[in-house]
C-alpha positions, -999 to 999 in steps of 0.1 A, spaced: -136 144 -221 -103 126 -218 -97 89 -216 -90 93 -179 -125 108 -173 -142 76 -182 -148 49 -155 -127 24 -174 -98 49 -178 -99 57 -141 -98 20 -133 -68 15 -156 -49 44 -140 -57 31 -105 -46 -4 -114 -14 10 -128 -6 33 -99 -18 9 -72 -13 -27 -84 -27 -55 -64 -13 -90 -65 -35 -122 -63 -33 -139 -29 -21 -175 -31 -21 -185 6 -47 -205 24 -79 -186 24 -96 -171 54 -111 -136 57 -84 -127 82 -55 -137 60 -70 -121 29 -75 -88 49 -40 -89 62 -26 -96 27 -44 -65 15 -30 -44 44 5 -58 36 2 -48 0 -9 -13 9 20 -10 33 45 -21 6 29 3 -19 31 33 4 67 25 15 76 24 -21 62 59 -26 79 72 5 113 57 -6 109 74 -40 101 107 -24 131 104 -1 154 94 -30 141 123 -51 149 148 -23 113 155 -14 115 140 21 144 140 45 156 106 57 142 113 92 108 122 77 108 90 55 118 69 85 91 84 107 64 78 81 75 42 74 76 35 111 41 48 115 29 26 86 47 -4 102 30 3 135 -4 4 118 4 -29 100 14 -45 133 -18 -32 149 -39 -46 121 -22 -80 125 -30 -80 162 -66 -69 156 -70 -98 132 -56 -122 158 -32 -139 134 
């Protein structure tokens, strides 16, 4: 059994790979939800940019994926009525 097989090891790896920042704005369930969606968007865009920079995605593929993520973020904002 490796360190990563334990629950605490998996949590540490998840926290390293997908860091979450604390929310400092005025609290409401909607703003907290949107903040989580925004952080996820930023995290995924970072991965896509890294893949494109590393030659694993073409610029057109990266653009299309980021545009899709942006559209999802925009839809989530509209659904939350912010």
